[in-house]
mmCIF file as Biopython writes it, N, C-alpha, C and O atoms, coordinates in Angstrom:
data_model
#
loop_
_atom_site.group_PDB
_atom_site.id
_atom_site.type_symbol
_atom_site.label_atom_id
_atom_site.label_alt_id
_atom_site.label_comp_id
_atom_site.label_asym_id
_atom_site.label_entity_id
_atom_site.label_seq_id
_atom_site.pdbx_PDB_ins_code
_atom_site.Cartn_x
_atom_site.Cartn_y
_atom_site.Cartn_z
_atom_site.occupancy
_atom_site.B_iso_or_equiv
_atom_site.auth_seq_id
_atom_site.auth_asym_id
_atom_site.pdbx_PDB_model_num
ATOM 1   N N  . ALA A ? 1  ? -12.908 27.162 -58.635 1.0 0.0 1  A 1 
ATOM 2   C CA . ALA A ? 1  ? -12.011 26.237 -58.704 1.0 0.0 1  A 1 
ATOM 3   C C  . ALA A ? 1  ? -11.995 24.867 -59.397 1.0 0.0 1  A 1 
ATOM 4   O O  . ALA A ? 1  ? -12.910 24.543 -60.154 1.0 0.0 1  A 1 
ATOM 5   N N  . GLY A ? 2  ? -10.775 23.930 -59.091 1.0 0.0 2  A 1 
ATOM 6   C CA . GLY A ? 2  ? -10.326 22.992 -60.161 1.0 0.0 2  A 1 
ATOM 7   C C  . GLY A ? 2  ? -9.964  23.381 -61.703 1.0 0.0 2  A 1 
ATOM 8   O O  . GLY A ? 2  ? -10.209 22.653 -62.665 1.0 0.0 2  A 1 
ATOM 9   N N  . ILE A ? 3  ? -9.391  24.550 -61.761 1.0 0.0 3  A 1 
ATOM 10  C CA . ILE A ? 3  ? -8.871  25.336 -63.118 1.0 0.0 3  A 1 
ATOM 11  C C  . ILE A ? 3  ? -8.185  25.890 -62.550 1.0 0.0 3  A 1 
ATOM 12  O O  . ILE A ? 3  ? -8.287  26.485 -61.477 1.0 0.0 3  A 1 
ATOM 13  N N  . PRO A ? 4  ? -6.765  25.631 -63.779 1.0 0.0 4  A 1 
ATOM 14  C CA . PRO A ? 4  ? -5.372  26.355 -63.382 1.0 0.0 4  A 1 
ATOM 15  C C  . PRO A ? 4  ? -5.770  27.700 -63.725 1.0 0.0 4  A 1 
ATOM 16  O O  . PRO A ? 4  ? -6.765  28.024 -64.374 1.0 0.0 4  A 1 
ATOM 17  N N  . THR A ? 5  ? -4.693  28.617 -63.108 1.0 0.0 5  A 1 
ATOM 18  C CA . THR A ? 5  ? -5.209  30.525 -63.067 1.0 0.0 5  A 1 
ATOM 19  C C  . THR A ? 5  ? -3.887  31.075 -63.361 1.0 0.0 5  A 1 
ATOM 20  O O  . THR A ? 5  ? -2.882  30.584 -62.847 1.0 0.0 5  A 1 
ATOM 21  N N  . THR A ? 6  ? -3.839  32.036 -64.135 1.0 0.0 6  A 1 
ATOM 22  C CA . THR A ? 6  ? -2.880  32.489 -64.294 1.0 0.0 6  A 1 
ATOM 23  C C  . THR A ? 6  ? -2.878  33.722 -63.985 1.0 0.0 6  A 1 
ATOM 24  O O  . THR A ? 6  ? -3.544  34.533 -64.630 1.0 0.0 6  A 1 
ATOM 25  N N  . TRP A ? 7  ? -1.905  34.168 -62.638 1.0 0.0 7  A 1 
ATOM 26  C CA . TRP A ? 7  ? -2.286  35.540 -62.256 1.0 0.0 7  A 1 
ATOM 27  C C  . TRP A ? 7  ? -0.947  36.730 -62.359 1.0 0.0 7  A 1 
ATOM 28  O O  . TRP A ? 7  ? 0.197   36.676 -61.908 1.0 0.0 7  A 1 
ATOM 29  N N  . HIS A ? 8  ? -1.649  37.773 -63.145 1.0 0.0 8  A 1 
ATOM 30  C CA . HIS A ? 8  ? -0.888  38.933 -63.251 1.0 0.0 8  A 1 
ATOM 31  C C  . HIS A ? 8  ? -0.702  40.144 -62.631 1.0 0.0 8  A 1 
ATOM 32  O O  . HIS A ? 8  ? -1.562  41.024 -62.646 1.0 0.0 8  A 1 
ATOM 33  N N  . VAL A ? 9  ? 0.468   40.258 -62.034 1.0 0.0 9  A 1 
ATOM 34  C CA . VAL A ? 9  ? 0.753   41.299 -61.122 1.0 0.0 9  A 1 
ATOM 35  C C  . VAL A ? 9  ? 1.598   42.504 -61.499 1.0 0.0 9  A 1 
ATOM 36  O O  . VAL A ? 9  ? 2.631   42.237 -62.113 1.0 0.0 9  A 1 
ATOM 37  N N  . ASP A ? 10 ? 1.319   43.914 -61.214 1.0 0.0 10 A 1 
ATOM 38  C CA . ASP A ? 10 ? 2.200   44.767 -62.004 1.0 0.0 10 A 1 
ATOM 39  C C  . ASP A ? 10 ? 2.725   45.821 -61.232 1.0 0.0 10 A 1 
ATOM 40  O O  . ASP A ? 10 ? 2.445   46.958 -60.850 1.0 0.0 10 A 1 
ATOM 41  N N  . SER A ? 11 ? 3.795   44.776 -61.151 1.0 0.0 11 A 1 
ATOM 42  C CA . SER A ? 11 ? 5.286   45.832 -59.968 1.0 0.0 11 A 1 
ATOM 43  C C  . SER A ? 11 ? 5.709   47.089 -60.464 1.0 0.0 11 A 1 
ATOM 44  O O  . SER A ? 11 ? 5.909   47.584 -61.573 1.0 0.0 11 A 1 
ATOM 45  N N  . ARG A ? 12 ? 5.796   47.523 -59.012 1.0 0.0 12 A 1 
ATOM 46  C CA . ARG A ? 12 ? 6.126   49.190 -59.552 1.0 0.0 12 A 1 
ATOM 47  C C  . ARG A ? 12 ? 7.398   49.725 -58.630 1.0 0.0 12 A 1 
ATOM 48  O O  . ARG A ? 12 ? 7.599   50.883 -58.263 1.0 0.0 12 A 1 
ATOM 49  N N  . SER A ? 13 ? 8.083   48.716 -58.401 1.0 0.0 13 A 1 
ATOM 50  C CA . SER A ? 13 ? 9.194   48.392 -57.422 1.0 0.0 13 A 1 
ATOM 51  C C  . SER A ? 13 ? 9.673   47.344 -56.962 1.0 0.0 13 A 1 
ATOM 52  O O  . SER A ? 13 ? 8.936   46.416 -56.630 1.0 0.0 13 A 1 
ATOM 53  N N  . GLN A ? 14 ? 11.615  47.257 -56.801 1.0 0.0 14 A 1 
ATOM 54  C CA . GLN A ? 14 ? 11.897  46.469 -56.239 1.0 0.0 14 A 1 
ATOM 55  C C  . GLN A ? 14 ? 12.564  46.926 -55.281 1.0 0.0 14 A 1 
ATOM 56  O O  . GLN A ? 14 ? 13.608  46.321 -55.040 1.0 0.0 14 A 1 
ATOM 57  N N  . ASN A ? 15 ? 12.228  48.088 -54.437 1.0 0.0 15 A 1 
ATOM 58  C CA . ASN A ? 15 ? 12.715  48.032 -52.895 1.0 0.0 15 A 1 
ATOM 59  C C  . ASN A ? 15 ? 11.360  47.470 -51.974 1.0 0.0 15 A 1 
ATOM 60  O O  . ASN A ? 15 ? 10.161  47.730 -52.084 1.0 0.0 15 A 1 
ATOM 61  N N  . GLY A ? 16 ? 12.141  46.549 -50.981 1.0 0.0 16 A 1 
ATOM 62  C CA . GLY A ? 16 ? 11.385  46.378 -49.990 1.0 0.0 16 A 1 
ATOM 63  C C  . GLY A ? 16 ? 10.671  45.090 -49.927 1.0 0.0 16 A 1 
ATOM 64  O O  . GLY A ? 16 ? 11.056  44.365 -50.844 1.0 0.0 16 A 1 
ATOM 65  N N  . CYS A ? 17 ? 9.867   44.593 -49.263 1.0 0.0 17 A 1 
ATOM 66  C CA . CYS A ? 17 ? 9.062   43.563 -48.892 1.0 0.0 17 A 1 
ATOM 67  C C  . CYS A ? 17 ? 7.731   43.275 -49.765 1.0 0.0 17 A 1 
ATOM 68  O O  . CYS A ? 17 ? 7.222   42.154 -49.797 1.0 0.0 17 A 1 
ATOM 69  N N  . SER A ? 18 ? 7.290   44.216 -50.363 1.0 0.0 18 A 1 
ATOM 70  C CA . SER A ? 18 ? 6.944   44.330 -51.688 1.0 0.0 18 A 1 
ATOM 71  C C  . SER A ? 18 ? 7.188   44.241 -52.915 1.0 0.0 18 A 1 
ATOM 72  O O  . SER A ? 18 ? 6.355   44.467 -53.793 1.0 0.0 18 A 1 
ATOM 73  N N  . ALA A ? 19 ? 8.478   43.867 -53.123 1.0 0.0 19 A 1 
ATOM 74  C CA . ALA A ? 19 ? 8.491   43.108 -54.579 1.0 0.0 19 A 1 
ATOM 75  C C  . ALA A ? 19 ? 8.426   41.221 -53.829 1.0 0.0 19 A 1 
ATOM 76  O O  . ALA A ? 19 ? 8.958   40.467 -54.644 1.0 0.0 19 A 1 
ATOM 77  N N  . TYR A ? 20 ? 8.163   40.821 -53.172 1.0 0.0 20 A 1 
ATOM 78  C CA . TYR A ? 20 ? 7.758   39.455 -53.200 1.0 0.0 20 A 1 
ATOM 79  C C  . TYR A ? 20 ? 6.402   39.320 -52.837 1.0 0.0 20 A 1 
ATOM 80  O O  . TYR A ? 20 ? 5.573   39.909 -52.144 1.0 0.0 20 A 1 
ATOM 81  N N  . ILE A ? 21 ? 6.497   38.136 -53.698 1.0 0.0 21 A 1 
ATOM 82  C CA . ILE A ? 21 ? 5.087   37.271 -53.166 1.0 0.0 21 A 1 
ATOM 83  C C  . ILE A ? 21 ? 5.326   35.707 -52.422 1.0 0.0 21 A 1 
ATOM 84  O O  . ILE A ? 21 ? 6.274   34.949 -52.626 1.0 0.0 21 A 1 
ATOM 85  N N  . VAL A ? 22 ? 4.595   35.571 -51.848 1.0 0.0 22 A 1 
ATOM 86  C CA . VAL A ? 22 ? 5.060   34.892 -50.675 1.0 0.0 22 A 1 
ATOM 87  C C  . VAL A ? 22 ? 3.184   33.829 -50.941 1.0 0.0 22 A 1 
ATOM 88  O O  . VAL A ? 22 ? 2.310   34.636 -50.624 1.0 0.0 22 A 1 
ATOM 89  N N  . VAL A ? 23 ? 2.588   32.609 -51.323 1.0 0.0 23 A 1 
ATOM 90  C CA . VAL A ? 23 ? 1.579   32.037 -50.367 1.0 0.0 23 A 1 
ATOM 91  C C  . VAL A ? 23 ? 2.050   31.319 -50.322 1.0 0.0 23 A 1 
ATOM 92  O O  . VAL A ? 23 ? 2.869   30.871 -51.125 1.0 0.0 23 A 1 
ATOM 93  N N  . PRO A ? 24 ? 1.499   30.701 -48.769 1.0 0.0 24 A 1 
ATOM 94  C CA . PRO A ? 24 ? 2.388   29.910 -47.985 1.0 0.0 24 A 1 
ATOM 95  C C  . PRO A ? 24 ? 1.680   28.148 -48.253 1.0 0.0 24 A 1 
ATOM 96  O O  . PRO A ? 24 ? 2.091   27.057 -47.856 1.0 0.0 24 A 1 
ATOM 97  N N  . SER A ? 25 ? 0.610   28.490 -49.000 1.0 0.0 25 A 1 
ATOM 98  C CA . SER A ? 25 ? -0.432  27.092 -48.439 1.0 0.0 25 A 1 
ATOM 99  C C  . SER A ? 25 ? 0.057   26.428 -50.273 1.0 0.0 25 A 1 
ATOM 100 O O  . SER A ? 25 ? -0.349  25.328 -50.649 1.0 0.0 25 A 1 
ATOM 101 N N  . LEU A ? 26 ? 0.766   27.150 -50.994 1.0 0.0 26 A 1 
ATOM 102 C CA . LEU A ? 26 ? 1.453   26.212 -51.784 1.0 0.0 26 A 1 
ATOM 103 C C  . LEU A ? 26 ? 2.636   25.926 -51.796 1.0 0.0 26 A 1 
ATOM 104 O O  . LEU A ? 26 ? 3.235   24.928 -52.196 1.0 0.0 26 A 1 
ATOM 105 N N  . GLY A ? 27 ? 3.128   27.341 -51.093 1.0 0.0 27 A 1 
ATOM 106 C CA . GLY A ? 27 ? 4.741   26.901 -51.005 1.0 0.0 27 A 1 
ATOM 107 C C  . GLY A ? 27 ? 5.627   28.047 -52.264 1.0 0.0 27 A 1 
ATOM 108 O O  . GLY A ? 27 ? 6.780   27.857 -52.651 1.0 0.0 27 A 1 
ATOM 109 N N  . LEU A ? 28 ? 4.895   28.981 -52.624 1.0 0.0 28 A 1 
ATOM 110 C CA . LEU A ? 28 ? 5.048   29.565 -53.598 1.0 0.0 28 A 1 
ATOM 111 C C  . LEU A ? 28 ? 5.998   30.958 -52.921 1.0 0.0 28 A 1 
ATOM 112 O O  . LEU A ? 28 ? 5.654   31.432 -51.838 1.0 0.0 28 A 1 
ATOM 113 N N  . GLU A ? 29 ? 6.703   31.291 -53.369 1.0 0.0 29 A 1 
ATOM 114 C CA . GLU A ? 29 ? 7.864   32.846 -53.030 1.0 0.0 29 A 1 
ATOM 115 C C  . GLU A ? 29 ? 8.110   33.189 -54.688 1.0 0.0 29 A 1 
ATOM 116 O O  . GLU A ? 29 ? 8.205   32.277 -55.509 1.0 0.0 29 A 1 
ATOM 117 N N  . VAL A ? 30 ? 8.188   34.450 -55.017 1.0 0.0 30 A 1 
ATOM 118 C CA . VAL A ? 30 ? 8.465   35.139 -56.407 1.0 0.0 30 A 1 
ATOM 119 C C  . VAL A ? 30 ? 8.482   36.134 -56.041 1.0 0.0 30 A 1 
ATOM 120 O O  . VAL A ? 30 ? 7.805   36.766 -55.230 1.0 0.0 30 A 1 
ATOM 121 N N  . VAL A ? 31 ? 9.599   36.412 -56.871 1.0 0.0 31 A 1 
ATOM 122 C CA . VAL A ? 31 ? 10.305  37.700 -56.281 1.0 0.0 31 A 1 
ATOM 123 C C  . VAL A ? 31 ? 9.512   38.415 -57.704 1.0 0.0 31 A 1 
ATOM 124 O O  . VAL A ? 31 ? 9.076   37.804 -58.680 1.0 0.0 31 A 1 
ATOM 125 N N  . LEU A ? 32 ? 9.502   39.410 -57.533 1.0 0.0 32 A 1 
ATOM 126 C CA . LEU A ? 32 ? 8.829   40.654 -58.790 1.0 0.0 32 A 1 
ATOM 127 C C  . LEU A ? 32 ? 10.111  41.494 -59.651 1.0 0.0 32 A 1 
ATOM 128 O O  . LEU A ? 32 ? 11.187  42.043 -59.415 1.0 0.0 32 A 1 
ATOM 129 N N  . GLN A ? 33 ? 9.423   41.259 -60.516 1.0 0.0 33 A 1 
ATOM 130 C CA . GLN A ? 33 ? 10.219  42.037 -61.883 1.0 0.0 33 A 1 
ATOM 131 C C  . GLN A ? 33 ? 9.415   43.650 -61.850 1.0 0.0 33 A 1 
ATOM 132 O O  . GLN A ? 33 ? 8.264   43.792 -61.436 1.0 0.0 33 A 1 
ATOM 133 N N  . PRO A ? 34 ? 10.103  44.558 -62.264 1.0 0.0 34 A 1 
ATOM 134 C CA . PRO A ? 34 ? 9.163   45.864 -62.689 1.0 0.0 34 A 1 
ATOM 135 C C  . PRO A ? 34 ? 8.481   44.744 -63.846 1.0 0.0 34 A 1 
ATOM 136 O O  . PRO A ? 34 ? 8.738   43.787 -64.577 1.0 0.0 34 A 1 
ATOM 137 N N  . GLY A ? 35 ? 7.020   46.021 -63.215 1.0 0.0 35 A 1 
ATOM 138 C CA . GLY A ? 35 ? 6.216   45.255 -64.764 1.0 0.0 35 A 1 
ATOM 139 C C  . GLY A ? 35 ? 5.183   44.303 -64.612 1.0 0.0 35 A 1 
ATOM 140 O O  . GLY A ? 35 ? 4.459   44.290 -63.616 1.0 0.0 35 A 1 
ATOM 141 N N  . ASP A ? 36 ? 5.090   43.603 -65.436 1.0 0.0 36 A 1 
ATOM 142 C CA . ASP A ? 36 ? 3.819   41.961 -65.563 1.0 0.0 36 A 1 
ATOM 143 C C  . ASP A ? 36 ? 4.537   41.550 -65.104 1.0 0.0 36 A 1 
ATOM 144 O O  . ASP A ? 36 ? 5.664   41.561 -65.600 1.0 0.0 36 A 1 
ATOM 145 N N  . ASN A ? 37 ? 4.262   40.922 -63.826 1.0 0.0 37 A 1 
ATOM 146 C CA . ASN A ? 37 ? 4.880   39.406 -64.019 1.0 0.0 37 A 1 
ATOM 147 C C  . ASN A ? 37 ? 4.114   38.660 -63.575 1.0 0.0 37 A 1 
ATOM 148 O O  . ASN A ? 37 ? 3.436   38.948 -62.589 1.0 0.0 37 A 1 
ATOM 149 N N  . VAL A ? 38 ? 4.023   37.334 -64.295 1.0 0.0 38 A 1 
ATOM 150 C CA . VAL A ? 38 ? 3.085   36.536 -64.594 1.0 0.0 38 A 1 
ATOM 151 C C  . VAL A ? 38 ? 3.132   35.018 -64.047 1.0 0.0 38 A 1 
ATOM 152 O O  . VAL A ? 38 ? 3.801   34.072 -64.463 1.0 0.0 38 A 1 
ATOM 153 N N  . ILE A ? 39 ? 2.258   35.082 -63.040 1.0 0.0 39 A 1 
ATOM 154 C CA . ILE A ? 39 ? 2.495   33.538 -61.446 1.0 0.0 39 A 1 
ATOM 155 C C  . ILE A ? 39 ? 0.873   32.717 -62.436 1.0 0.0 39 A 1 
ATOM 156 O O  . ILE A ? 39 ? -0.285  32.938 -62.790 1.0 0.0 39 A 1 
ATOM 157 N N  . ASP A ? 40 ? 1.965   31.718 -62.447 1.0 0.0 40 A 1 
ATOM 158 C CA . ASP A ? 40 ? 0.690   30.063 -62.907 1.0 0.0 40 A 1 
ATOM 159 C C  . ASP A ? 40 ? 0.062   29.603 -61.479 1.0 0.0 40 A 1 
ATOM 160 O O  . ASP A ? 40 ? 0.788   29.726 -60.492 1.0 0.0 40 A 1 
ATOM 161 N N  . LEU A ? 41 ? -0.914  29.213 -61.359 1.0 0.0 41 A 1 
ATOM 162 C CA . LEU A ? 41 ? -1.339  29.450 -60.220 1.0 0.0 41 A 1 
ATOM 163 C C  . LEU A ? 41 ? -2.241  27.358 -60.463 1.0 0.0 41 A 1 
ATOM 164 O O  . LEU A ? 41 ? -3.109  27.078 -61.290 1.0 0.0 41 A 1 
ATOM 165 N N  . PRO A ? 42 ? -1.766  26.626 -59.706 1.0 0.0 42 A 1 
ATOM 166 C CA . PRO A ? 42 ? -2.534  25.271 -59.950 1.0 0.0 42 A 1 
ATOM 167 C C  . PRO A ? 42 ? -4.536  25.377 -60.028 1.0 0.0 42 A 1 
ATOM 168 O O  . PRO A ? 42 ? -5.296  26.173 -59.477 1.0 0.0 42 A 1 
ATOM 169 N N  . ALA A ? 43 ? -4.741  24.534 -60.694 1.0 0.0 43 A 1 
ATOM 170 C CA . ALA A ? 43 ? -6.021  23.972 -59.962 1.0 0.0 43 A 1 
ATOM 171 C C  . ALA A ? 43 ? -5.904  23.756 -59.069 1.0 0.0 43 A 1 
ATOM 172 O O  . ALA A ? 43 ? -5.180  22.843 -58.672 1.0 0.0 43 A 1 
ATOM 173 N N  . LEU A ? 44 ? -6.921  24.900 -57.995 1.0 0.0 44 A 1 
ATOM 174 C CA . LEU A ? 44 ? -7.317  25.152 -56.805 1.0 0.0 44 A 1 
ATOM 175 C C  . LEU A ? 44 ? -8.641  24.768 -56.370 1.0 0.0 44 A 1 
ATOM 176 O O  . LEU A ? 44 ? -9.648  24.857 -57.073 1.0 0.0 44 A 1 
ATOM 177 N N  . ALA A ? 45 ? -8.580  24.129 -54.609 1.0 0.0 45 A 1 
ATOM 178 C CA . ALA A ? 45 ? -10.181 23.879 -53.939 1.0 0.0 45 A 1 
ATOM 179 C C  . ALA A ? 45 ? -10.418 25.002 -54.415 1.0 0.0 45 A 1 
ATOM 180 O O  . ALA A ? 45 ? -9.877  25.719 -55.256 1.0 0.0 45 A 1 
ATOM 181 N N  . ALA A ? 46 ? -11.566 25.086 -53.576 1.0 0.0 46 A 1 
ATOM 182 C CA . ALA A ? 46 ? -12.788 26.140 -53.385 1.0 0.0 46 A 1 
ATOM 183 C C  . ALA A ? 46 ? -12.678 26.485 -51.579 1.0 0.0 46 A 1 
ATOM 184 O O  . ALA A ? 46 ? -12.856 25.791 -50.578 1.0 0.0 46 A 1 
ATOM 185 N N  . GLY A ? 47 ? -12.272 28.001 -51.828 1.0 0.0 47 A 1 
ATOM 186 C CA . GLY A ? 47 ? -11.819 28.515 -50.333 1.0 0.0 47 A 1 
ATOM 187 C C  . GLY A ? 47 ? -10.884 29.489 -50.744 1.0 0.0 47 A 1 
ATOM 188 O O  . GLY A ? 47 ? -10.681 30.160 -51.756 1.0 0.0 47 A 1 
ATOM 189 N N  . LYS A ? 48 ? -10.463 29.369 -49.810 1.0 0.0 48 A 1 
ATOM 190 C CA . LYS A ? 48 ? -9.768  31.248 -49.950 1.0 0.0 48 A 1 
ATOM 191 C C  . LYS A ? 48 ? -8.599  30.619 -49.894 1.0 0.0 48 A 1 
ATOM 192 O O  . LYS A ? 48 ? -8.299  29.540 -49.383 1.0 0.0 48 A 1 
ATOM 193 N N  . LEU A ? 49 ? -7.629  31.831 -50.785 1.0 0.0 49 A 1 
ATOM 194 C CA . LEU A ? 49 ? -5.540  31.306 -51.054 1.0 0.0 49 A 1 
ATOM 195 C C  . LEU A ? 49 ? -5.071  32.670 -50.518 1.0 0.0 49 A 1 
ATOM 196 O O  . LEU A ? 49 ? -4.831  33.633 -51.246 1.0 0.0 49 A 1 
ATOM 197 N N  . GLU A ? 50 ? -4.966  32.663 -49.237 1.0 0.0 50 A 1 
ATOM 198 C CA . GLU A ? 50 ? -4.032  33.772 -48.637 1.0 0.0 50 A 1 
ATOM 199 C C  . GLU A ? 50 ? -2.238  33.953 -49.291 1.0 0.0 50 A 1 
ATOM 200 O O  . GLU A ? 50 ? -1.242  33.235 -49.383 1.0 0.0 50 A 1 
ATOM 201 N N  . TYR A ? 51 ? -2.617  35.305 -49.612 1.0 0.0 51 A 1 
ATOM 202 C CA . TYR A ? 51 ? -0.821  35.542 -49.747 1.0 0.0 51 A 1 
ATOM 203 C C  . TYR A ? 51 ? -0.546  36.812 -49.240 1.0 0.0 51 A 1 
ATOM 204 O O  . TYR A ? 51 ? -1.431  37.608 -48.926 1.0 0.0 51 A 1 
ATOM 205 N N  . THR A ? 52 ? 1.191   37.127 -49.110 1.0 0.0 52 A 1 
ATOM 206 C CA . THR A ? 52 ? 1.572   38.225 -48.534 1.0 0.0 52 A 1 
ATOM 207 C C  . THR A ? 52 ? 3.055   38.401 -49.400 1.0 0.0 52 A 1 
ATOM 208 O O  . THR A ? 52 ? 3.678   37.836 -50.299 1.0 0.0 52 A 1 
ATOM 209 N N  . CYS A ? 53 ? 3.166   39.543 -48.519 1.0 0.0 53 A 1 
ATOM 210 C CA . CYS A ? 53 ? 4.528   40.265 -48.996 1.0 0.0 53 A 1 
ATOM 211 C C  . CYS A ? 53 ? 5.535   39.512 -48.123 1.0 0.0 53 A 1 
ATOM 212 O O  . CYS A ? 53 ? 5.181   38.685 -47.282 1.0 0.0 53 A 1 
ATOM 213 N N  . ALA A ? 54 ? 6.750   39.826 -48.355 1.0 0.0 54 A 1 
ATOM 214 C CA . ALA A ? 54 ? 8.047   38.903 -47.518 1.0 0.0 54 A 1 
ATOM 215 C C  . ALA A ? 54 ? 8.166   38.501 -45.995 1.0 0.0 54 A 1 
ATOM 216 O O  . ALA A ? 54 ? 8.611   37.525 -45.392 1.0 0.0 54 A 1 
ATOM 217 N N  . MET A ? 55 ? 7.568   39.691 -45.648 1.0 0.0 55 A 1 
ATOM 218 C CA . MET A ? 55 ? 7.620   40.022 -44.442 1.0 0.0 55 A 1 
ATOM 219 C C  . MET A ? 55 ? 5.997   40.420 -43.568 1.0 0.0 55 A 1 
ATOM 220 O O  . MET A ? 55 ? 5.949   41.182 -42.603 1.0 0.0 55 A 1 
ATOM 221 N N  . GLY A ? 56 ? 5.049   39.875 -44.033 1.0 0.0 56 A 1 
ATOM 222 C CA . GLY A ? 56 ? 3.707   39.564 -43.690 1.0 0.0 56 A 1 
ATOM 223 C C  . GLY A ? 56 ? 3.098   40.715 -43.934 1.0 0.0 56 A 1 
ATOM 224 O O  . GLY A ? 56 ? 1.889   40.499 -44.020 1.0 0.0 56 A 1 
ATOM 225 N N  . MET A ? 57 ? 3.411   42.088 -44.123 1.0 0.0 57 A 1 
ATOM 226 C CA . MET A ? 57 ? 3.107   43.885 -43.312 1.0 0.0 57 A 1 
ATOM 227 C C  . MET A ? 57 ? 1.847   43.635 -44.718 1.0 0.0 57 A 1 
ATOM 228 O O  . MET A ? 57 ? 0.676   43.771 -44.364 1.0 0.0 57 A 1 
ATOM 229 N N  . TYR A ? 58 ? 2.065   43.327 -46.050 1.0 0.0 58 A 1 
ATOM 230 C CA . TYR A ? 58 ? 1.207   42.789 -46.820 1.0 0.0 58 A 1 
ATOM 231 C C  . TYR A ? 58 ? 0.277   41.963 -47.224 1.0 0.0 58 A 1 
ATOM 232 O O  . TYR A ? 58 ? 0.864   40.955 -47.618 1.0 0.0 58 A 1 
ATOM 233 N N  . SER A ? 59 ? -1.113  41.811 -47.368 1.0 0.0 59 A 1 
ATOM 234 C CA . SER A ? 59 ? -1.288  40.818 -47.455 1.0 0.0 59 A 1 
ATOM 235 C C  . SER A ? 59 ? -2.925  40.853 -48.212 1.0 0.0 59 A 1 
ATOM 236 O O  . SER A ? 59 ? -3.680  41.825 -48.231 1.0 0.0 59 A 1 
ATOM 237 N N  . GLY A ? 60 ? -3.168  39.541 -48.779 1.0 0.0 60 A 1 
ATOM 238 C CA . GLY A ? 60 ? -4.317  39.838 -49.360 1.0 0.0 60 A 1 
ATOM 239 C C  . GLY A ? 60 ? -5.159  38.197 -49.724 1.0 0.0 60 A 1 
ATOM 240 O O  . GLY A ? 60 ? -4.488  37.193 -49.485 1.0 0.0 60 A 1 
ATOM 241 N N  . GLN A ? 61 ? -6.083  38.075 -50.087 1.0 0.0 61 A 1 
ATOM 242 C CA . GLN A ? 61 ? -6.596  36.785 -50.519 1.0 0.0 61 A 1 
ATOM 243 C C  . GLN A ? 61 ? -8.010  37.233 -52.119 1.0 0.0 61 A 1 
ATOM 244 O O  . GLN A ? 61 ? -8.658  38.181 -52.562 1.0 0.0 61 A 1 
ATOM 245 N N  . PHE A ? 62 ? -7.758  35.792 -52.367 1.0 0.0 62 A 1 
ATOM 246 C CA . PHE A ? 62 ? -8.498  35.008 -53.122 1.0 0.0 62 A 1 
ATOM 247 C C  . PHE A ? 62 ? -9.373  34.284 -52.788 1.0 0.0 62 A 1 
ATOM 248 O O  . PHE A ? 62 ? -9.214  33.404 -51.941 1.0 0.0 62 A 1 
ATOM 249 N N  . ILE A ? 63 ? -10.656 34.557 -53.496 1.0 0.0 63 A 1 
ATOM 250 C CA . ILE A ? 63 ? -11.874 33.571 -53.350 1.0 0.0 63 A 1 
ATOM 251 C C  . ILE A ? 63 ? -11.589 32.688 -54.460 1.0 0.0 63 A 1 
ATOM 252 O O  . ILE A ? 63 ? -11.309 33.046 -55.604 1.0 0.0 63 A 1 
ATOM 253 N N  . VAL A ? 64 ? -11.724 31.019 -53.849 1.0 0.0 64 A 1 
ATOM 254 C CA . VAL A ? 64 ? -11.589 30.066 -55.081 1.0 0.0 64 A 1 
ATOM 255 C C  . VAL A ? 64 ? -13.001 29.907 -55.559 1.0 0.0 64 A 1 
ATOM 256 O O  . VAL A ? 64 ? -13.338 29.787 -54.381 1.0 0.0 64 A 1 
ATOM 257 N N  . GLU A ? 65 ? -14.027 29.807 -56.142 1.0 0.0 65 A 1 
ATOM 258 C CA . GLU A ? 65 ? -15.399 29.423 -56.559 1.0 0.0 65 A 1 
ATOM 259 C C  . GLU A ? 65 ? -15.345 28.126 -57.277 1.0 0.0 65 A 1 
ATOM 260 O O  . GLU A ? 65 ? -16.378 27.619 -57.713 1.0 0.0 65 A 1 
#
């Protein structure tokens, strides 16, 4: 927590909603390109950071400590 973070996403496809990452709590929406995508995250508070695809079908979370 409290440290800016770089998130690398290895995207394999540009088809469908999985080609987008949405982090609602940060107002972040990223269109993924094939290959390595670098997303710079700000210093975060401790807790959970949830993300989804554009349709909310695929989701995950980071635990920020």
